[in-house]
C-alpha positions, 0 to 999 in steps of 0.5 A: 435520532442522531445523524450518522457520520459519514465515514471516508471511503476509498484509497488514501495512497497507492504504491504503483512502483511495487506493482512494477518492481515485484511479482505479488504472490500473497496479500495481507490486510494490516492495521496501523498504529497511528497518532492523532495528527497522522489520522487527520493528515490521512483524511486529507490524503497527505500520504505517500508509499513510494519507497516504503517497505515492511521490516519484520523484526522481533516477531513484529512488522513495521512499516518503514519509509511511509511519508505522512505529511503533517497538517499545519493546523493539526500538529501545533503542539506535537513535533511531527516526524513524517517518516517515523516507523509505524507498527503494523497489526497482524495476527500471529499466523500471518506474521509467521507466514510472512517471516517464513517466506521472507527467510526464503531467497528473493522474497520481500514484504512491501506495502501496496496501499493505504485505505479506509475500511469503515472508520479504520485505516488499513495497510495492504501489504504483500509478499513479493518477489523481485522482477528482473529487467526482462520481466518488466519489459515483458509486462509492459509488452503485454499491457501494450498488447492488451491496450491495442486489443481494447482499442481495436474492439472499441473502434470495430463497434463504432464502424457498424 
């Protein structure tokens, strides 16, 4: 029998800034249209989603601002554009839901992460609503309070 190839697993890139700046309402899983050098770079983990967003135009979704650094060895014969717009593959119902929600005031579509699903590269996008400064401070206070509770629970268990 032929030996099975092991598929890469796990997250390629995260957009932590999106978690900080937005309330996440609804998540979608989308495929990506990529070229060969991009897949090789993603296998090496050379991607950033920091300033990326989803543009909805002409009944299609596009990933803008995602930076995939080209490998020197993989893209010798191709002029690689690291920040080109990439098409997101969603079904019609998901696109209609995104379009309808983005038309409402305050909603936007952002990319949360790139990850492997078996041998495919998927992009998790979210329907999000922007946070105000006081919302961000409130979130930080909650997180700090949770950390204090966890520390207290750990230290209480060690005293006994």
